[in-house]
BATORLUM-17349 format. One record per residue: residue number from 1; residue in three letters; z negated, y, x of N, C-alpha, C in turn. Coordinates in nm, 4 decimals. Example, Ala and Ser with C-alpha at 12.3 -4.5 7.8 and 13.67 -1.06 7.14 Angstrom:
! BATORLUM-17349
{1; "ala"; {-0.7800; -0.5690; 1.3190}; {-0.7800; -0.4500; 1.2300}; {-0.7800; -0.3300; 1.3200}}
{2; "ser"; {-0.7080; -0.2250; 1.2850}; {-0.7140; -0.1060; 1.3670}; {-0.7870; 0.0030; 1.2900}}
***
This chain:
! BATORLUM-17349
{1; "met"; {-0.0002; -0.1015; 0.0634}; {0.0384; -0.0265; 0.0000}; {0.0301; 0.1392; 0.1211}}
{2; "lys"; {0.0946; 0.2455; 0.0555}; {0.0731; 0.3481; 0.1215}; {0.0632; 0.4599; 0.0001}}
{3; "ala"; {-0.0603; 0.5461; 0.0895}; {-0.0529; 0.6712; -0.0149}; {-0.0618; 0.7832; 0.0498}}
{4; "tyr"; {0.0036; 0.9304; 0.0322}; {-0.0079; 1.0632; 0.0987}; {-0.0029; 1.1367; 0.0114}}
{5; "phe"; {-0.1289; 1.2309; 0.0642}; {-0.1391; 1.3244; -0.0120}; {-0.0820; 1.4632; 0.0656}}
{6; "asp"; {0.0171; 1.5407; -0.0313}; {0.0675; 1.6322; -0.0065}; {-0.0041; 1.7704; -0.0246}}
{7; "ser"; {-0.0866; 1.8653; 0.0468}; {-0.1349; 1.9673; 0.0174}; {-0.1024; 2.0815; -0.0339}}
{8; "glu"; {0.0070; 2.1008; 0.0069}; {0.0863; 2.1964; -0.0428}; {0.1077; 2.1801; -0.2049}}
{9; "ala"; {0.1692; 2.0623; -0.2446}; {0.1906; 2.0249; -0.3724}; {0.0440; 2.0261; -0.4383}}
{10; "asn"; {-0.0594; 1.9785; -0.3993}; {-0.1867; 1.9124; -0.4210}; {-0.1508; 1.7815; -0.5067}}
{11; "ala"; {-0.0927; 1.6995; -0.4248}; {-0.0330; 1.5837; -0.5300}; {-0.0882; 1.4514; -0.4224}}
{12; "val"; {-0.1025; 1.3610; -0.4752}; {-0.1022; 1.2225; -0.4214}; {0.0085; 1.1037; -0.4753}}
{13; "ser"; {0.0328; 1.0502; -0.3704}; {0.1728; 0.9346; -0.3863}; {0.1494; 0.8287; -0.3620}}
{14; "ile"; {0.1347; 0.7323; -0.4434}; {0.0677; 0.5665; -0.3871}; {0.1508; 0.5145; -0.4073}}
{15; "asp"; {0.2107; 0.4645; -0.3188}; {0.3446; 0.3206; -0.3388}; {0.2655; 0.1948; -0.3178}}
{16; "leu"; {0.2674; 0.1333; -0.4249}; {0.1817; -0.0198; -0.4638}; {0.3231; -0.1374; -0.3554}}
{17; "val"; {0.4233; -0.0951; -0.3396}; {0.5180; -0.2051; -0.3183}; {0.6249; -0.1236; -0.2151}}
{18; "thr"; {0.6526; -0.1756; -0.1223}; {0.8089; -0.0991; -0.0584}; {0.9371; -0.1325; -0.1377}}
{19; "val"; {0.9920; -0.0130; -0.1672}; {1.1478; -0.0849; -0.2352}; {1.1744; 0.0424; -0.2386}}
{20; "asp"; {1.3860; 0.0310; -0.2258}; {1.4464; 0.1297; -0.1569}; {1.4611; 0.1952; -0.2315}}
{21; "tyr"; {1.4373; 0.1903; -0.3878}; {1.4561; 0.3110; -0.4938}; {1.3668; 0.2455; -0.6349}}
{22; "trp"; {1.3518; 0.3785; -0.7148}; {1.2772; 0.3341; -0.8118}; {1.3801; 0.3903; -0.9242}}
{23; "asp"; {1.3540; 0.2804; -1.0246}; {1.4883; 0.2735; -1.1307}; {1.4762; 0.3396; -1.2817}}
{24; "asp"; {1.3039; 0.3248; -1.2747}; {1.2705; 0.3925; -1.4014}; {1.1022; 0.4530; -1.3540}}
{25; "gly"; {1.0538; 0.5546; -1.4610}; {0.9382; 0.6101; -1.4524}; {0.9133; 0.6686; -1.5983}}
{26; "asp"; {0.7836; 0.7238; -1.5762}; {0.7151; 0.7746; -1.7097}; {0.5841; 0.8222; -1.6716}}
{27; "glu"; {0.5784; 0.9558; -1.7898}; {0.4255; 0.9918; -1.7376}; {0.3242; 0.9050; -1.8194}}
{28; "phe"; {0.2424; 0.8764; -1.7045}; {0.1150; 0.8007; -1.7834}; {0.0193; 0.9376; -1.8406}}
{29; "asp"; {-0.0199; 1.0175; -1.7859}; {-0.0753; 1.1326; -1.8640}; {0.0153; 1.2115; -1.8655}}
{30; "glu"; {-0.0095; 1.2814; -1.9957}; {0.0729; 1.4028; -2.0197}; {0.0778; 1.5402; -1.9570}}
{31; "tyr"; {0.0381; 1.5324; -1.8378}; {0.0348; 1.6618; -1.7210}; {0.0289; 1.6310; -1.6052}}
{32; "tyr"; {-0.0877; 1.4890; -1.5673}; {-0.1091; 1.5080; -1.4113}; {-0.0549; 1.3766; -1.3935}}
{33; "cys"; {-0.0371; 1.2795; -1.4448}; {-0.0132; 1.0618; -1.3871}; {0.1100; 1.0752; -1.4259}}
{34; "thr"; {0.1906; 1.0533; -1.3077}; {0.3527; 0.9336; -1.3458}; {0.3123; 0.7969; -1.2624}}
{35; "val"; {0.4039; 0.7244; -1.3363}; {0.4284; 0.5921; -1.2791}; {0.5382; 0.5664; -1.2719}}
{36; "ala"; {0.6167; 0.4905; -1.1610}; {0.7687; 0.4677; -1.1143}; {0.7590; 0.3422; -1.1211}}
{37; "phe"; {0.8836; 0.2819; -1.1386}; {0.9216; 0.1201; -1.1626}; {1.0481; 0.0768; -1.0690}}
{38; "ser"; {1.0490; 0.0140; -1.0408}; {1.1742; -0.0561; -0.9600}; {1.1876; -0.1870; -0.9796}}
{39; "lys"; {1.2781; -0.2235; -1.0651}; {1.3319; -0.3793; -1.1110}; {1.2120; -0.4045; -1.2063}}
{40; "gly"; {1.1523; -0.3171; -1.2846}; {1.0597; -0.3771; -1.3790}; {0.9128; -0.3755; -1.3208}}
{41; "arg"; {0.8908; -0.3501; -1.2056}; {0.7613; -0.3576; -1.1360}; {0.7165; -0.2652; -1.1092}}
{42; "leu"; {0.5822; -0.1942; -1.1660}; {0.5086; -0.0900; -1.0607}; {0.5189; -0.0765; -0.9469}}
{43; "ala"; {0.6128; 0.0559; -0.9262}; {0.6156; 0.0594; -0.7643}; {0.5247; 0.1854; -0.7036}}
{44; "asn"; {0.5279; 0.3039; -0.7806}; {0.4298; 0.3956; -0.7537}; {0.3567; 0.4613; -0.8378}}
{45; "ile"; {0.2544; 0.5186; -0.8100}; {0.1889; 0.6220; -0.8880}; {0.1766; 0.7432; -0.8540}}
{46; "gly"; {0.1843; 0.9167; -0.9070}; {0.1657; 1.0324; -0.8681}; {0.0730; 1.0412; -0.9072}}
{47; "leu"; {-0.0073; 1.1491; -0.8996}; {-0.1263; 1.2042; -0.9682}; {-0.1457; 1.3635; -0.8897}}
{48; "leu"; {-0.1162; 1.4319; -0.9741}; {-0.1430; 1.6055; -0.9173}; {-0.2926; 1.6545; -0.9313}}
{49; "tyr"; {-0.3575; 1.7266; -0.8689}; {-0.4917; 1.7159; -0.8351}; {-0.5580; 1.6619; -0.8346}}
{50; "pro"; {-0.5259; 1.5327; -0.7170}; {-0.6167; 1.4363; -0.7170}; {-0.7628; 1.4221; -0.7019}}
{51; "ser"; {-0.8127; 1.5328; -0.6274}; {-0.9612; 1.5359; -0.6270}; {-1.0326; 1.6036; -0.7471}}
{52; "glu"; {-0.9642; 1.6012; -0.8639}; {-1.0409; 1.6514; -0.9965}; {-1.0002; 1.5127; -1.1019}}
{53; "lys"; {-0.8516; 1.4726; -1.0641}; {-0.8206; 1.3413; -1.1555}; {-0.8215; 1.2117; -1.1120}}
{54; "leu"; {-0.9367; 1.1757; -1.0245}; {-0.8995; 1.0387; -0.9558}; {-0.9608; 0.9688; -1.1165}}
{55; "his"; {-1.0577; 1.0106; -1.1741}; {-1.0432; 0.8880; -1.3390}; {-0.9244; 0.8464; -1.3571}}
{56; "leu"; {-0.7834; 0.9213; -1.3419}; {-0.6911; 0.8579; -1.4038}; {-0.6528; 0.7336; -1.3771}}
{57; "leu"; {-0.6799; 0.7452; -1.2188}; {-0.6099; 0.5925; -1.1252}; {-0.7145; 0.4702; -1.1829}}
{58; "glu"; {-0.8298; 0.5011; -1.2596}; {-0.9263; 0.3872; -1.3203}; {-0.8456; 0.3439; -1.4465}}
{59; "ala"; {-0.7586; 0.4561; -1.5249}; {-0.6770; 0.4441; -1.6516}; {-0.6041; 0.3476; -1.6058}}
{60; "val"; {-0.4888; 0.3820; -1.4988}; {-0.3810; 0.3277; -1.4713}; {-0.3652; 0.1806; -1.4034}}
{61; "ala"; {-0.5180; 0.1299; -1.3320}; {-0.5316; 0.0401; -1.2782}; {-0.5817; -0.0653; -1.4318}}
{62; "lys"; {-0.6636; -0.0285; -1.5297}; {-0.6856; -0.0804; -1.6282}; {-0.5475; -0.1363; -1.7113}}
{63; "ser"; {-0.4694; -0.0273; -1.7366}; {-0.3061; -0.1043; -1.8304}; {-0.2306; -0.1839; -1.7420}}
{64; "tyr"; {-0.2342; -0.1515; -1.6368}; {-0.1719; -0.2382; -1.5513}; {-0.2281; -0.3120; -1.4577}}
{65; "asn"; {-0.3263; -0.3703; -1.4809}; {-0.4171; -0.4674; -1.4019}; {-0.4118; -0.4887; -1.2650}}
{66; "leu"; {-0.4334; -0.3534; -1.2343}; {-0.4819; -0.3241; -1.0628}; {-0.6047; -0.3336; -1.0370}}
{67; "asp"; {-0.6382; -0.3204; -0.8841}; {-0.7756; -0.3315; -0.8536}; {-0.8023; -0.2104; -0.8414}}
{68; "ser"; {-0.8882; -0.1247; -0.9003}; {-0.9194; 0.0092; -0.9553}; {-0.9842; 0.0712; -0.8075}}
{69; "pro"; {-1.1017; -0.0068; -0.7585}; {-1.1725; 0.0326; -0.6567}; {-1.0655; 0.0837; -0.5233}}
{70; "ala"; {-0.9537; -0.0266; -0.5213}; {-0.8796; -0.0450; -0.4123}; {-0.7700; 0.0789; -0.4039}}
{71; "leu"; {-0.7361; 0.1283; -0.5400}; {-0.6149; 0.2226; -0.5650}; {-0.7100; 0.3565; -0.5670}}
{72; "ile"; {-0.8441; 0.3690; -0.5872}; {-0.8801; 0.4854; -0.5486}; {-0.9310; 0.5007; -0.4592}}
{73; "ala"; {-0.9714; 0.4291; -0.3913}; {-0.9801; 0.4032; -0.1830}; {-0.8992; 0.4806; -0.1345}}
{74; "ala"; {-0.7738; 0.3866; -0.1833}; {-0.6313; 0.4672; -0.0996}; {-0.6085; 0.6181; -0.1571}}
{75; "ala"; {-0.6411; 0.6654; -0.2358}; {-0.6182; 0.8058; -0.2575}; {-0.7336; 0.8879; -0.2133}}
{76; "lys"; {-0.8756; 0.8604; -0.1927}; {-0.9569; 0.8979; -0.1203}; {-0.9168; 0.9274; 0.0096}}
{77; "ala"; {-0.8439; 0.8247; 0.0896}; {-0.8032; 0.8166; 0.2283}; {-0.7104; 0.9171; 0.2315}}
{78; "ala"; {-0.6169; 0.9284; 0.1785}; {-0.4947; 1.0244; 0.1498}; {-0.5831; 1.1638; 0.1804}}
{79; "leu"; {-0.6247; 1.1944; 0.0673}; {-0.7081; 1.3201; 0.0714}; {-0.7795; 1.3488; 0.1719}}
{80; "glu"; {-0.8408; 1.2473; 0.2552}; {-0.9321; 1.2745; 0.3751}; {-0.8093; 1.3248; 0.4674}}
{81; "ala"; {-0.7026; 1.2618; 0.4833}; {-0.5916; 1.2395; 0.5657}; {-0.5144; 1.3332; 0.5277}}
{82; "pro"; {-0.4671; 1.4623; 0.4889}; {-0.3705; 1.5613; 0.3953}; {-0.2366; 1.5260; 0.5098}}
{83; "asp"; {-0.1667; 1.5274; 0.4466}; {0.0187; 1.5778; 0.5034}; {0.0081; 1.4472; 0.6174}}
{84; "gln"; {-0.0468; 1.3328; 0.6015}; {-0.0134; 1.2220; 0.6816}; {-0.0171; 1.0655; 0.6142}}
{85; "thr"; {0.1098; 1.0112; 0.6292}; {0.1006; 0.8603; 0.5605}; {-0.0279; 0.7676; 0.5537}}
{86; "val"; {-0.1051; 0.7349; 0.4987}; {-0.2628; 0.6364; 0.4820}; {-0.1757; 0.5242; 0.4635}}
{87; "ile"; {-0.1995; 0.4168; 0.5130}; {-0.1397; 0.2401; 0.5122}; {-0.2492; 0.1659; 0.5211}}
{88; "thr"; {-0.2808; 0.0847; 0.3924}; {-0.3899; 0.0160; 0.3675}; {-0.3325; -0.1344; 0.3719}}
{89; "asp"; {-0.3933; -0.2198; 0.3901}; {-0.3453; -0.3810; 0.3501}; {-0.4225; -0.4500; 0.2097}}
{90; "asp"; {-0.5029; -0.3405; 0.1622}; {-0.5470; -0.4147; 0.0136}; {-0.4656; -0.4174; -0.0874}}
{91; "pro"; {-0.4535; -0.5768; -0.1173}; {-0.3982; -0.5564; -0.2272}; {-0.4209; -0.4849; -0.3913}}
{92; "val"; {-0.3428; -0.4028; -0.4726}; {-0.4048; -0.3641; -0.5709}; {-0.3594; -0.4244; -0.7170}}
{93; "ile"; {-0.2586; -0.4957; -0.6707}; {-0.2201; -0.5722; -0.8227}; {-0.2753; -0.7142; -0.8097}}
{94; "ala"; {-0.3496; -0.7476; -0.9031}; {-0.4611; -0.8192; -0.9807}; {-0.3324; -0.9513; -1.0055}}
***
C-alpha cells in the first residue's frame, strides 16, 4: 500500500494496489472522500482535509471490508511525511 499527502492540496491519496490506471471512480462522501476502481477492484482512496476527516477512512473500510487500523495508520504516516510517498507492507484488503 502506498500513501501520499499533498500538503498544498491538503489531501491524501492511498493506493491499495498498484495498477496502470483507474477505470471507474465515485464519491464516497459528498465532499471529502473519493474511491477509484480498476477492473472492478478498489484501487485508491482520496481524502481531502485528512487530519480532520480520518473518520471517513473507517467508513470506507467498513463498506469495502478493509482493515481500518492499517488504512488509518497509512494515512497518518503520510501526514507525518508530507509530499513524500509512504509505502507499507500492511495488507488492508481483508
